[in-house]
mmCIF file of the C-alpha atoms, coordinates in Angstrom:
data_MODEL
# 
_entry.id   MODEL 
# 
loop_
_atom_site.group_PDB 
_atom_site.id 
_atom_site.type_symbol 
_atom_site.label_atom_id 
_atom_site.label_alt_id 
_atom_site.label_comp_id 
_atom_site.label_asym_id 
_atom_site.label_entity_id 
_atom_site.label_seq_id 
_atom_site.pdbx_PDB_ins_code 
_atom_site.Cartn_x 
_atom_site.Cartn_y 
_atom_site.Cartn_z 
_atom_site.occupancy 
_atom_site.B_iso_or_equiv 
_atom_site.pdbx_formal_charge 
_atom_site.auth_seq_id 
_atom_site.auth_comp_id 
_atom_site.auth_asym_id 
_atom_site.auth_atom_id 
_atom_site.pdbx_PDB_model_num 
ATOM 1   C CA . VAL A 1 1   ? 279.478 48.274 91.873  1.00 0.00 ? 1   VAL A CA 1 
ATOM 2   C CA . ILE A 1 2   ? 280.780 47.033 88.225  1.00 0.00 ? 2   ILE A CA 1 
ATOM 3   C CA . ASN A 1 3   ? 281.991 49.271 85.730  1.00 0.00 ? 3   ASN A CA 1 
ATOM 4   C CA . GLY A 1 4   ? 282.292 48.305 82.152  1.00 0.00 ? 4   GLY A CA 1 
ATOM 5   C CA . PRO A 1 5   ? 279.887 47.908 78.946  1.00 0.00 ? 5   PRO A CA 1 
ATOM 6   C CA . THR A 1 6   ? 277.276 45.880 79.137  1.00 0.00 ? 6   THR A CA 1 
ATOM 7   C CA . SER A 1 7   ? 276.765 45.090 75.285  1.00 0.00 ? 7   SER A CA 1 
ATOM 8   C CA . VAL A 1 8   ? 279.276 44.210 73.629  1.00 0.00 ? 8   VAL A CA 1 
ATOM 9   C CA . CYS A 1 9   ? 280.208 42.170 70.193  1.00 0.00 ? 9   CYS A CA 1 
ATOM 10  C CA . ILE A 1 10  ? 280.721 38.109 69.837  1.00 0.00 ? 10  ILE A CA 1 
ATOM 11  C CA . GLY A 1 11  ? 284.654 37.623 70.633  1.00 0.00 ? 11  GLY A CA 1 
ATOM 12  C CA . LYS A 1 12  ? 285.637 40.684 72.194  1.00 0.00 ? 12  LYS A CA 1 
ATOM 13  C CA . THR A 1 13  ? 287.849 40.727 75.441  1.00 0.00 ? 13  THR A CA 1 
ATOM 14  C CA . ILE A 1 14  ? 286.327 43.844 78.091  1.00 0.00 ? 14  ILE A CA 1 
ATOM 15  C CA . ILE A 1 15  ? 288.023 44.737 80.775  1.00 0.00 ? 15  ILE A CA 1 
ATOM 16  C CA . TYR A 1 16  ? 285.645 45.103 83.835  1.00 0.00 ? 16  TYR A CA 1 
ATOM 17  C CA . LYS A 1 17  ? 286.351 47.302 86.920  1.00 0.00 ? 17  LYS A CA 1 
ATOM 18  C CA . ALA A 1 18  ? 285.742 46.859 90.653  1.00 0.00 ? 18  ALA A CA 1 
ATOM 19  C CA . SER A 1 19  ? 284.718 50.933 91.690  1.00 0.00 ? 19  SER A CA 1 
ATOM 20  C CA . SER A 1 20  ? 286.893 50.386 94.743  1.00 0.00 ? 20  SER A CA 1 
ATOM 21  C CA . LYS A 1 21  ? 290.083 49.013 95.251  1.00 0.00 ? 21  LYS A CA 1 
ATOM 22  C CA . THR A 1 22  ? 290.662 47.873 98.953  1.00 0.00 ? 22  THR A CA 1 
ATOM 23  C CA . ASN A 1 23  ? 288.138 45.039 98.979  1.00 0.00 ? 23  ASN A CA 1 
ATOM 24  C CA . ILE A 1 24  ? 288.928 41.501 98.622  1.00 0.00 ? 24  ILE A CA 1 
ATOM 25  C CA . TYR A 1 25  ? 286.702 40.241 95.236  1.00 0.00 ? 25  TYR A CA 1 
ATOM 26  C CA . THR A 1 26  ? 285.372 37.475 93.638  1.00 0.00 ? 26  THR A CA 1 
ATOM 27  C CA . TRP A 1 27  ? 284.404 37.399 89.906  1.00 0.00 ? 27  TRP A CA 1 
ATOM 28  C CA . SER A 1 28  ? 282.273 35.093 88.404  1.00 0.00 ? 28  SER A CA 1 
ATOM 29  C CA . VAL A 1 29  ? 280.360 35.324 84.935  1.00 0.00 ? 29  VAL A CA 1 
ATOM 30  C CA . THR A 1 30  ? 278.106 33.298 82.721  1.00 0.00 ? 30  THR A CA 1 
ATOM 31  C CA . GLY A 1 31  ? 278.012 33.766 78.668  1.00 0.00 ? 31  GLY A CA 1 
ATOM 32  C CA . GLY A 1 32  ? 281.940 34.457 78.457  1.00 0.00 ? 32  GLY A CA 1 
ATOM 33  C CA . THR A 1 33  ? 285.240 33.605 79.588  1.00 0.00 ? 33  THR A CA 1 
ATOM 34  C CA . ILE A 1 34  ? 286.986 35.023 82.626  1.00 0.00 ? 34  ILE A CA 1 
ATOM 35  C CA . ASN A 1 35  ? 291.157 35.619 81.623  1.00 0.00 ? 35  ASN A CA 1 
ATOM 36  C CA . GLY A 1 36  ? 293.560 35.433 83.645  1.00 0.00 ? 36  GLY A CA 1 
ATOM 37  C CA . SER A 1 37  ? 293.046 35.657 88.106  1.00 0.00 ? 37  SER A CA 1 
ATOM 38  C CA . ALA A 1 38  ? 289.149 36.250 88.894  1.00 0.00 ? 38  ALA A CA 1 
ATOM 39  C CA . LYS A 1 39  ? 290.534 37.660 92.391  1.00 0.00 ? 39  LYS A CA 1 
ATOM 40  C CA . LYS A 1 40  ? 291.658 41.213 91.496  1.00 0.00 ? 40  LYS A CA 1 
ATOM 41  C CA . ASP A 1 41  ? 289.981 44.711 91.352  1.00 0.00 ? 41  ASP A CA 1 
ATOM 42  C CA . SER A 1 42  ? 289.487 44.161 87.381  1.00 0.00 ? 42  SER A CA 1 
ATOM 43  C CA . ALA A 1 43  ? 288.756 41.205 85.594  1.00 0.00 ? 43  ALA A CA 1 
ATOM 44  C CA . SER A 1 44  ? 289.519 40.309 81.361  1.00 0.00 ? 44  SER A CA 1 
ATOM 45  C CA . ILE A 1 45  ? 285.972 38.532 80.397  1.00 0.00 ? 45  ILE A CA 1 
ATOM 46  C CA . THR A 1 46  ? 286.089 37.544 76.792  1.00 0.00 ? 46  THR A CA 1 
ATOM 47  C CA . TRP A 1 47  ? 282.304 36.953 74.946  1.00 0.00 ? 47  TRP A CA 1 
ATOM 48  C CA . PRO A 1 48  ? 282.694 34.036 72.889  1.00 0.00 ? 48  PRO A CA 1 
ATOM 49  C CA . THR A 1 49  ? 278.799 33.238 72.002  1.00 0.00 ? 49  THR A CA 1 
ATOM 50  C CA . ALA A 1 50  ? 276.056 36.075 70.915  1.00 0.00 ? 50  ALA A CA 1 
ATOM 51  C CA . GLY A 1 51  ? 273.210 35.971 73.288  1.00 0.00 ? 51  GLY A CA 1 
ATOM 52  C CA . THR A 1 52  ? 273.045 37.150 77.302  1.00 0.00 ? 52  THR A CA 1 
ATOM 53  C CA . GLY A 1 53  ? 275.963 37.074 79.842  1.00 0.00 ? 53  GLY A CA 1 
ATOM 54  C CA . SER A 1 54  ? 276.067 38.137 83.365  1.00 0.00 ? 54  SER A CA 1 
ATOM 55  C CA . ILE A 1 55  ? 278.792 39.464 85.832  1.00 0.00 ? 55  ILE A CA 1 
ATOM 56  C CA . LYS A 1 56  ? 278.718 38.937 89.402  1.00 0.00 ? 56  LYS A CA 1 
ATOM 57  C CA . LEU A 1 57  ? 281.356 40.969 91.473  1.00 0.00 ? 57  LEU A CA 1 
ATOM 58  C CA . LYS A 1 58  ? 281.342 39.717 95.045  1.00 0.00 ? 58  LYS A CA 1 
ATOM 59  C CA . GLU A 1 59  ? 283.688 41.934 97.747  1.00 0.00 ? 59  GLU A CA 1 
ATOM 60  C CA . VAL A 1 60  ? 284.836 41.679 101.139 1.00 0.00 ? 60  VAL A CA 1 
ATOM 61  C CA . ASN A 1 61  ? 285.896 44.617 102.559 1.00 0.00 ? 61  ASN A CA 1 
ATOM 62  C CA . ALA A 1 62  ? 288.832 44.860 105.385 1.00 0.00 ? 62  ALA A CA 1 
ATOM 63  C CA . ASN A 1 63  ? 285.971 44.236 108.408 1.00 0.00 ? 63  ASN A CA 1 
ATOM 64  C CA . GLY A 1 64  ? 284.662 41.260 106.695 1.00 0.00 ? 64  GLY A CA 1 
ATOM 65  C CA . CYS A 1 65  ? 281.475 42.970 105.370 1.00 0.00 ? 65  CYS A CA 1 
ATOM 66  C CA . VAL A 1 66  ? 280.211 41.505 102.053 1.00 0.00 ? 66  VAL A CA 1 
ATOM 67  C CA . ASP A 1 67  ? 278.696 42.931 99.512  1.00 0.00 ? 67  ASP A CA 1 
ATOM 68  C CA . SER A 1 68  ? 277.996 42.012 95.735  1.00 0.00 ? 68  SER A CA 1 
ATOM 69  C CA . SER A 1 69  ? 276.773 43.482 92.637  1.00 0.00 ? 69  SER A CA 1 
ATOM 70  C CA . SER A 1 70  ? 275.897 41.992 89.234  1.00 0.00 ? 70  SER A CA 1 
ATOM 71  C CA . ALA A 1 71  ? 275.507 43.249 85.514  1.00 0.00 ? 71  ALA A CA 1 
ATOM 72  C CA . SER A 1 72  ? 273.361 41.919 82.429  1.00 0.00 ? 72  SER A CA 1 
ATOM 73  C CA . ILE A 1 73  ? 275.232 41.475 79.188  1.00 0.00 ? 73  ILE A CA 1 
ATOM 74  C CA . THR A 1 74  ? 274.120 41.732 75.732  1.00 0.00 ? 74  THR A CA 1 
ATOM 75  C CA . ILE A 1 75  ? 276.581 40.056 73.286  1.00 0.00 ? 75  ILE A CA 1 
ATOM 76  C CA . ASN A 1 76  ? 275.509 41.558 69.625  1.00 0.00 ? 76  ASN A CA 1 
ATOM 77  C CA . PRO A 1 77  ? 276.401 39.145 66.408  1.00 0.00 ? 77  PRO A CA 1 
ATOM 78  C CA . LEU A 1 78  ? 278.977 39.733 63.981  1.00 0.00 ? 78  LEU A CA 1 
ATOM 79  C CA . PRO A 1 79  ? 276.941 41.515 61.155  1.00 0.00 ? 79  PRO A CA 1 
ATOM 80  C CA . VAL A 1 80  ? 278.302 38.837 58.090  1.00 0.00 ? 80  VAL A CA 1 
ATOM 81  C CA . PRO A 1 81  ? 279.436 40.834 55.160  1.00 0.00 ? 81  PRO A CA 1 
ATOM 82  C CA . ALA A 1 82  ? 279.021 39.727 51.683  1.00 0.00 ? 82  ALA A CA 1 
ATOM 83  C CA . PHE A 1 83  ? 278.917 41.628 48.021  1.00 0.00 ? 83  PHE A CA 1 
ATOM 84  C CA . THR A 1 84  ? 278.882 40.868 44.432  1.00 0.00 ? 84  THR A CA 1 
ATOM 85  C CA . GLY A 1 85  ? 280.588 41.456 41.347  1.00 0.00 ? 85  GLY A CA 1 
ATOM 86  C CA . ARG A 1 86  ? 282.727 40.922 38.825  1.00 0.00 ? 86  ARG A CA 1 
ATOM 87  C CA . ASP A 1 87  ? 285.748 38.798 39.620  1.00 0.00 ? 87  ASP A CA 1 
ATOM 88  C CA . SER A 1 88  ? 287.654 39.679 36.716  1.00 0.00 ? 88  SER A CA 1 
ATOM 89  C CA . VAL A 1 89  ? 288.043 43.387 35.122  1.00 0.00 ? 89  VAL A CA 1 
ATOM 90  C CA . CYS A 1 90  ? 289.950 45.175 32.443  1.00 0.00 ? 90  CYS A CA 1 
ATOM 91  C CA . ALA A 1 91  ? 292.330 47.834 33.005  1.00 0.00 ? 91  ALA A CA 1 
ATOM 92  C CA . LEU A 1 92  ? 290.782 51.240 33.966  1.00 0.00 ? 92  LEU A CA 1 
ATOM 93  C CA . SER A 1 93  ? 287.129 50.191 33.472  1.00 0.00 ? 93  SER A CA 1 
ATOM 94  C CA . THR A 1 94  ? 285.134 50.724 36.219  1.00 0.00 ? 94  THR A CA 1 
ATOM 95  C CA . SER A 1 95  ? 282.902 48.180 37.116  1.00 0.00 ? 95  SER A CA 1 
ATOM 96  C CA . ALA A 1 96  ? 279.396 48.045 40.157  1.00 0.00 ? 96  ALA A CA 1 
ATOM 97  C CA . TYR A 1 97  ? 279.235 46.094 43.329  1.00 0.00 ? 97  TYR A CA 1 
ATOM 98  C CA . THR A 1 98  ? 276.828 45.241 45.564  1.00 0.00 ? 98  THR A CA 1 
ATOM 99  C CA . ALA A 1 99  ? 276.540 44.511 48.959  1.00 0.00 ? 99  ALA A CA 1 
ATOM 100 C CA . THR A 1 100 ? 274.614 42.337 51.042  1.00 0.00 ? 100 THR A CA 1 
ATOM 101 C CA . THR A 1 101 ? 272.096 44.872 52.996  1.00 0.00 ? 101 THR A CA 1 
ATOM 102 C CA . VAL A 1 102 ? 272.202 44.666 57.094  1.00 0.00 ? 102 VAL A CA 1 
ATOM 103 C CA . SER A 1 103 ? 269.642 46.215 58.633  1.00 0.00 ? 103 SER A CA 1 
ATOM 104 C CA . GLY A 1 104 ? 270.770 49.105 60.269  1.00 0.00 ? 104 GLY A CA 1 
ATOM 105 C CA . ALA A 1 105 ? 274.406 48.463 58.939  1.00 0.00 ? 105 ALA A CA 1 
ATOM 106 C CA . SER A 1 106 ? 276.720 51.338 57.587  1.00 0.00 ? 106 SER A CA 1 
ATOM 107 C CA . TYR A 1 107 ? 278.945 49.775 54.872  1.00 0.00 ? 107 TYR A CA 1 
ATOM 108 C CA . VAL A 1 108 ? 282.681 51.457 53.830  1.00 0.00 ? 108 VAL A CA 1 
ATOM 109 C CA . TRP A 1 109 ? 284.457 50.476 50.969  1.00 0.00 ? 109 TRP A CA 1 
ATOM 110 C CA . LYS A 1 110 ? 288.305 49.923 50.425  1.00 0.00 ? 110 LYS A CA 1 
ATOM 111 C CA . VAL A 1 111 ? 290.482 49.287 47.159  1.00 0.00 ? 111 VAL A CA 1 
ATOM 112 C CA . SER A 1 112 ? 294.175 48.590 46.235  1.00 0.00 ? 112 SER A CA 1 
ATOM 113 C CA . GLY A 1 113 ? 294.847 48.685 42.617  1.00 0.00 ? 113 GLY A CA 1 
ATOM 114 C CA . GLY A 1 114 ? 291.841 50.941 42.203  1.00 0.00 ? 114 GLY A CA 1 
ATOM 115 C CA . THR A 1 115 ? 289.286 53.798 43.626  1.00 0.00 ? 115 THR A CA 1 
ATOM 116 C CA . VAL A 1 116 ? 285.423 54.198 44.458  1.00 0.00 ? 116 VAL A CA 1 
ATOM 117 C CA . SER A 1 117 ? 284.397 56.260 42.208  1.00 0.00 ? 117 SER A CA 1 
ATOM 118 C CA . SER A 1 118 ? 281.033 56.442 43.120  1.00 0.00 ? 118 SER A CA 1 
ATOM 119 C CA . GLY A 1 119 ? 278.241 54.659 46.042  1.00 0.00 ? 119 GLY A CA 1 
ATOM 120 C CA . GLN A 1 120 ? 280.803 54.891 49.023  1.00 0.00 ? 120 GLN A CA 1 
ATOM 121 C CA . GLY A 1 121 ? 279.021 54.212 52.077  1.00 0.00 ? 121 GLY A CA 1 
ATOM 122 C CA . THR A 1 122 ? 276.172 52.848 50.686  1.00 0.00 ? 122 THR A CA 1 
ATOM 123 C CA . VAL A 1 123 ? 275.265 49.105 49.574  1.00 0.00 ? 123 VAL A CA 1 
ATOM 124 C CA . ASN A 1 124 ? 275.869 50.262 46.001  1.00 0.00 ? 124 ASN A CA 1 
ATOM 125 C CA . ALA A 1 125 ? 279.747 50.660 44.942  1.00 0.00 ? 125 ALA A CA 1 
ATOM 126 C CA . SER A 1 126 ? 281.512 52.013 41.112  1.00 0.00 ? 126 SER A CA 1 
ATOM 127 C CA . ILE A 1 127 ? 285.338 50.943 41.096  1.00 0.00 ? 127 ILE A CA 1 
ATOM 128 C CA . THR A 1 128 ? 287.665 52.194 39.077  1.00 0.00 ? 128 THR A CA 1 
ATOM 129 C CA . PHE A 1 129 ? 290.736 50.076 38.657  1.00 0.00 ? 129 PHE A CA 1 
ATOM 130 C CA . GLY A 1 130 ? 294.378 51.051 37.648  1.00 0.00 ? 130 GLY A CA 1 
ATOM 131 C CA . THR A 1 131 ? 296.927 49.043 35.365  1.00 0.00 ? 131 THR A CA 1 
ATOM 132 C CA . LEU A 1 132 ? 298.362 46.277 37.979  1.00 0.00 ? 132 LEU A CA 1 
ATOM 133 C CA . SER A 1 133 ? 297.267 42.839 37.303  1.00 0.00 ? 133 SER A CA 1 
ATOM 134 C CA . SER A 1 134 ? 295.197 42.634 40.666  1.00 0.00 ? 134 SER A CA 1 
ATOM 135 C CA . ALA A 1 135 ? 293.317 44.486 43.090  1.00 0.00 ? 135 ALA A CA 1 
ATOM 136 C CA . LYS A 1 136 ? 291.475 43.283 46.125  1.00 0.00 ? 136 LYS A CA 1 
ATOM 137 C CA . ILE A 1 137 ? 287.853 45.155 47.409  1.00 0.00 ? 137 ILE A CA 1 
ATOM 138 C CA . THR A 1 138 ? 286.992 44.517 50.742  1.00 0.00 ? 138 THR A CA 1 
ATOM 139 C CA . LEU A 1 139 ? 283.965 45.544 52.380  1.00 0.00 ? 139 LEU A CA 1 
ATOM 140 C CA . VAL A 1 140 ? 283.737 46.522 56.150  1.00 0.00 ? 140 VAL A CA 1 
ATOM 141 C CA . VAL A 1 141 ? 280.479 46.868 57.867  1.00 0.00 ? 141 VAL A CA 1 
ATOM 142 C CA . THR A 1 142 ? 279.491 47.567 61.095  1.00 0.00 ? 142 THR A CA 1 
ATOM 143 C CA . SER A 1 143 ? 275.858 46.725 61.868  1.00 0.00 ? 143 SER A CA 1 
ATOM 144 C CA . ALA A 1 144 ? 273.349 49.010 64.414  1.00 0.00 ? 144 ALA A CA 1 
ATOM 145 C CA . SER A 1 145 ? 275.154 47.798 68.094  1.00 0.00 ? 145 SER A CA 1 
ATOM 146 C CA . GLY A 1 146 ? 278.654 49.098 66.142  1.00 0.00 ? 146 GLY A CA 1 
ATOM 147 C CA . CYS A 1 147 ? 279.888 45.241 65.918  1.00 0.00 ? 147 CYS A CA 1 
ATOM 148 C CA . ILE A 1 148 ? 282.475 45.241 63.116  1.00 0.00 ? 148 ILE A CA 1 
ATOM 149 C CA . ASP A 1 149 ? 283.393 42.351 60.378  1.00 0.00 ? 149 ASP A CA 1 
ATOM 150 C CA . SER A 1 150 ? 285.142 42.596 56.860  1.00 0.00 ? 150 SER A CA 1 
ATOM 151 C CA . ILE A 1 151 ? 285.230 40.372 53.644  1.00 0.00 ? 151 ILE A CA 1 
ATOM 152 C CA . SER A 1 152 ? 287.599 40.919 50.674  1.00 0.00 ? 152 SER A CA 1 
ATOM 153 C CA . LYS A 1 153 ? 288.109 39.628 46.883  1.00 0.00 ? 153 LYS A CA 1 
ATOM 154 C CA . ASN A 1 154 ? 290.775 39.721 44.901  1.00 0.00 ? 154 ASN A CA 1 
ATOM 155 C CA . ILE A 1 155 ? 290.504 40.732 41.466  1.00 0.00 ? 155 ILE A CA 1 
ATOM 156 C CA . TYR A 1 156 ? 291.933 39.728 38.322  1.00 0.00 ? 156 TYR A CA 1 
ATOM 157 C CA . ILE A 1 157 ? 292.902 42.651 36.403  1.00 0.00 ? 157 ILE A CA 1 
ATOM 158 C CA . ASP A 1 158 ? 293.571 42.471 32.482  1.00 0.00 ? 158 ASP A CA 1 
ATOM 159 C CA . LYS A 1 159 ? 295.589 44.682 30.159  1.00 0.00 ? 159 LYS A CA 1 
ATOM 160 C CA . LEU A 1 160 ? 294.119 46.531 27.329  1.00 0.00 ? 160 LEU A CA 1 
ATOM 161 C CA . PRO A 1 161 ? 295.485 45.389 23.883  1.00 0.00 ? 161 PRO A CA 1 
ATOM 162 C CA . LEU A 1 162 ? 298.160 46.902 22.373  1.00 0.00 ? 162 LEU A CA 1 
ATOM 163 C CA . VAL A 1 163 ? 296.952 48.380 18.878  1.00 0.00 ? 163 VAL A CA 1 
ATOM 164 C CA . ILE A 1 164 ? 299.022 49.055 16.651  1.00 0.00 ? 164 ILE A CA 1 
ATOM 165 C CA . PHE A 1 165 ? 297.986 49.394 12.581  1.00 0.00 ? 165 PHE A CA 1 
ATOM 166 C CA . THR A 1 166 ? 299.546 49.661 9.529   1.00 0.00 ? 166 THR A CA 1 
ATOM 167 C CA . GLY A 1 167 ? 299.236 51.232 6.581   1.00 0.00 ? 167 GLY A CA 1 
ATOM 168 C CA . SER A 1 168 ? 299.388 54.833 4.467   1.00 0.00 ? 168 SER A CA 1 
ATOM 169 C CA . ASN A 1 169 ? 298.294 57.636 6.433   1.00 0.00 ? 169 ASN A CA 1 
ATOM 170 C CA . ASN A 1 170 ? 298.666 59.573 3.032   1.00 0.00 ? 170 ASN A CA 1 
ATOM 171 C CA . VAL A 1 171 ? 296.028 58.757 0.854   1.00 0.00 ? 171 VAL A CA 1 
ATOM 172 C CA . CYS A 1 172 ? 294.156 59.967 -2.490  1.00 0.00 ? 172 CYS A CA 1 
ATOM 173 C CA . ILE A 1 173 ? 290.872 60.725 -2.841  1.00 0.00 ? 173 ILE A CA 1 
ATOM 174 C CA . GLY A 1 174 ? 288.568 57.603 -3.995  1.00 0.00 ? 174 GLY A CA 1 
ATOM 175 C CA . ASN A 1 175 ? 291.547 55.561 -3.375  1.00 0.00 ? 175 ASN A CA 1 
ATOM 176 C CA . VAL A 1 176 ? 291.007 52.285 -1.400  1.00 0.00 ? 176 VAL A CA 1 
ATOM 177 C CA . GLN A 1 177 ? 293.901 51.358 1.410   1.00 0.00 ? 177 GLN A CA 1 
ATOM 178 C CA . SER A 1 178 ? 294.093 48.266 3.451   1.00 0.00 ? 178 SER A CA 1 
ATOM 179 C CA . TYR A 1 179 ? 294.741 48.735 6.842   1.00 0.00 ? 179 TYR A CA 1 
ATOM 180 C CA . LYS A 1 180 ? 296.409 45.576 8.721   1.00 0.00 ? 180 LYS A CA 1 
ATOM 181 C CA . VAL A 1 181 ? 296.243 44.853 12.599  1.00 0.00 ? 181 VAL A CA 1 
ATOM 182 C CA . PRO A 1 182 ? 298.764 42.240 14.186  1.00 0.00 ? 182 PRO A CA 1 
ATOM 183 C CA . LYS A 1 183 ? 296.725 39.339 14.824  1.00 0.00 ? 183 LYS A CA 1 
ATOM 184 C CA . THR A 1 184 ? 296.547 38.386 18.100  1.00 0.00 ? 184 THR A CA 1 
ATOM 185 C CA . ILE A 1 185 ? 294.274 34.861 19.790  1.00 0.00 ? 185 ILE A CA 1 
ATOM 186 C CA . GLY A 1 186 ? 291.341 35.329 20.823  1.00 0.00 ? 186 GLY A CA 1 
ATOM 187 C CA . SER A 1 187 ? 290.237 39.494 19.728  1.00 0.00 ? 187 SER A CA 1 
ATOM 188 C CA . SER A 1 188 ? 287.854 40.677 17.593  1.00 0.00 ? 188 SER A CA 1 
ATOM 189 C CA . TYR A 1 189 ? 288.263 43.858 15.758  1.00 0.00 ? 189 TYR A CA 1 
ATOM 190 C CA . ASN A 1 190 ? 286.233 46.400 15.104  1.00 0.00 ? 190 ASN A CA 1 
ATOM 191 C CA . TRP A 1 191 ? 287.075 49.263 12.229  1.00 0.00 ? 191 TRP A CA 1 
ATOM 192 C CA . THR A 1 192 ? 285.529 52.679 12.427  1.00 0.00 ? 192 THR A CA 1 
# 
């Protein structure tokens, strides 16, 4: 008897074991690759392509009696994570990011240089950024079959402008007072 999972994720290496340890063994596989010896009571098998595969184990006991067992293997594809949203944001701002929907999947958002302020575990996340010069967003997607993949994006964080203006803070009612700020290229100004 072959002991091991019959539903696996593409690219994974799985150890399969025979139910006994006193026989002579020969493992064979389709749709996968045996790593190392195929003559032990266990076999390390890598599944490189999504689809179906199979394992066969031939056992010979001390009396020369032969038996065999087999297992059909489902090789599941990895999810394809993707998300959209701004690549450049302002410090201390909050921005929305949207993952591509994968049927039956679960989602985990991870952020360095910011925090997930809402939407954790969903396809729509709001992320609040800190004051560092950059952040990194990682989306981890787990498919309905338990296969996991992730994608990461680097986000540029633009620092907030330093607002300093000059002018008197002691004025008489009815007087007109001028206030000025240092001119910064590319900036716009709004007085209220």
